[in-house]
C-alpha positions in Angstrom: 37.4 29.6 12.1 37.9 25.8 12.4 37.8 26.1 16.3 34.5 28.0 16.3 32.9 25.5 13.9 34.0 22.5 15.9 33.2 24.3 19.2 29.6 25.0 18.0 29.1 21.6 16.9 30.4 20.0 20.0 28.4 22.5 22.1 25.2 21.5 20.5 25.8 17.8 20.8 26.7 18.1 24.6 23.8 20.3 25.2 21.3 17.8 23.6 22.7 14.8 25.5 23.0 16.7 28.8 19.4 17.8 28.5 17.9 14.6 26.9 20.0 11.8 28.4 19.5 8.6 26.5 16.8 10.3 24.5 19.2 12.9 23.4 21.5 10.1 22.0 18.6 8.6 20.2 17.7 12.0 18.6 21.3 12.9 17.5 22.0 9.5 16.1 18.6 9.5 14.3 19.6 12.9 12.6 23.0 11.4 11.6 21.4 8.3 10.2 18.9 10.5 8.2 21.8 11.8 6.1 22.1 15.1 8.0 25.9 15.8 8.6 26.0 15.3 12.4 29.0 13.0 12.9 28.5 10.0 15.1 32.2 10.4 15.8 31.3 13.3 18.0 28.0 12.2 19.5 29.0 8.7 20.8 32.4 9.5 22.3 30.7 12.3 24.4 28.1 9.8 25.5 31.0 7.5 26.5 32.8 10.4 28.3 29.4 10.8 30.3 29.4 7.1 31.1 32.9 7.5 32.5 31.5 10.2 34.7 28.7 7.8 35.9 25.8 9.5 34.1 25.2 6.8 31.7 25.6 3.0 31.4 28.0 2.2 28.4 25.8 -0.6 27.3 22.6 1.5 27.3 24.3 4.5 25.6 25.4 2.1 22.7 21.9 0.7 22.7 20.3 4.2 22.4 22.7 5.1 19.7 21.5 1.9 17.7 17.9 2.8 18.2 18.6 6.2 16.9 20.2 4.7 13.9 17.1 2.7 13.2 14.9 5.7 13.4 16.9 7.9 11.2 17.6 5.1 8.6 13.8 4.6 8.3 13.5 8.0 6.8 16.2 7.3 4.1 14.7 3.8 3.6 11.3 5.3 3.0 12.6 8.0 0.5 14.3 5.1 -1.5 11.2 2.8 -1.3 8.7 5.5 -2.3 10.6 7.7 -4.6 12.9 5.1 -6.1 16.2 5.9 -7.7 15.1 9.1 -9.5 14.1 10.7 -6.3 17.5 9.8 -4.6 19.4 10.8 -7.7 17.6 14.2 -7.7 18.1 15.0 -4.0 21.2 13.0 -3.0 23.5 15.9 -3.8 22.0 17.8 -0.8 23.5 15.2 1.6 26.8 15.0 -0.4 25.9 11.7 -2.2 26.9 11.6 -5.8 25.6 9.3 -8.5 28.8 7.6 -8.3 28.3 6.8 -4.7 24.8 5.6 -5.4 25.9 3.4 -8.3 28.7 1.8 -6.1 26.2 1.0 -3.1 23.5 -0.1 -5.4 25.8 -2.6 -7.1 27.3 -3.8 -3.9 23.8 -4.3 -2.6 22.7 -6.2 -5.6 25.7 -8.4 -5.6 25.6 -9.4 -1.9 22.1 -8.8 -0.9 20.5 -7.5 2.3 23.5 -8.6 4.4 25.2 -5.4 3.0 23.1 -3.4 5.3 24.7 -5.1 8.4 28.2 -4.8 7.0 27.9 -1.3 5.9 26.9 -0.1 9.4 30.4 -0.9 10.5 31.9 1.4 7.9 32.3 5.2 8.1 30.3 7.3 5.5 28.8 4.2 3.9 26.9 3.4 6.8 24.9 6.6 6.5 23.7 6.1 2.9 23.2 2.4 2.7 19.4 2.8 3.6 18.7 4.3 0.2 19.6 1.3 -2.0 17.9 -1.0 0.6 14.7 1.2 0.2 15.1 1.2 -3.6 15.3 -2.7 -3.6 12.4 -2.8 -1.1 14.2 -4.9 1.2 12.1 -6.5 3.9 11.8 -3.8 6.6 11.9 -6.2 9.4 15.1 -7.6 8.3 16.4 -4.0 7.4 15.7 -2.9 11.0 17.3 -6.1 12.5 20.5 -5.7 10.4 20.6 -1.9 11.0 20.5 -2.5 14.8 22.9 -5.4 14.8 25.4 -3.5 12.6 25.1 -0.1 14.4 25.4 -1.4 18.0 29.1 -2.3 17.8 29.9 0.9 16.0 28.1 3.0 18.7 29.7 0.9 21.5 33.2 1.3 20.1 32.9 5.1 19.8 31.3 5.4 23.2 34.1 3.1 24.7 36.7 5.3 23.1 35.0 8.4 24.7 35.0 6.7 28.1 38.7 5.7 27.8 39.6 9.3 26.7 37.9 10.6 29.8 39.9 8.2 31.9 43.3 9.2 30.2 42.3 12.9 30.5 42.1 12.9 34.3 44.8 10.2 35.0 47.6 10.8 32.6 49.1 14.3 32.7 51.2 13.5 29.5 48.0 12.9 27.6 46.5 16.3 28.7 49.8 18.2 27.8 50.1 16.5 24.3 46.5 17.2 23.6 46.7 20.7 24.6 49.8 21.2 22.5 48.5 19.7 19.3 44.7 20.4 19.4 45.0 23.1 16.8 46.8 20.6 14.4 44.0 18.0 15.1 41.2 20.5 14.4 42.9 21.6 11.1 43.2 18.2 9.9 39.5 17.4 10.7 38.4 20.5 8.8 40.7 19.8 5.9 39.2 16.3 5.7 35.8 17.5 5.7 36.5 20.1 2.9 38.2 17.5 0.9 35.1 15.2 1.2 32.7 18.0 0.2 34.9 19.2 -2.7 35.4 15.6 -4.1 31.5 15.3 -4.2 30.9 18.7 -5.7 33.6 17.9 -8.4 32.0 14.6 -9.1 28.7 16.3 -9.6 29.9 18.9 -12.0 31.7 16.1 -14.0 28.5 14.0 -14.1 26.5 17.1 -15.3 29.0 17.9 -18.0 29.2 14.4 -19.2 
């Protein structure tokens, strides 16, 4: 089951990037930054692999990813700015964001200000949801998009670079291929278990909050 889920997800990502090129990267990273669970950890490494094959420039692939982050984050920012905290609290559970997550990010944002947006873009999970408190606080949109781009670009570049090096190792180091082939099932199970744990923790928090 895990192999089928991951295979379908990877197939979707690879098809969009193959068909759309840089625009495909922008679209996929926009979806991820709009809080739809489509991991950048799959999107950008494949873009980097295509850079290894000569289809992309690593620099422009990372730039396309950062542009997509800006477009998707604008949606989350707008929801926070227009609907405020009540709207985010009401619908946050649909993107696996609990009240606890929102409280933590809002407090962090209030304490350190708009620079939080830049720092959060370098952190897994948090980077996806930080646009909500920024919108609630009605942070300057110009500063929001500058910080989002500046913070997202290194993240996208690092993942794409990892994908490029993965492609190099895959074709030049037979030990790497043999090891990956031997352990790929264990890796997939670990990824699936991590995702299930992430979802369960947030569902459990939501039930606890409702019963309190």
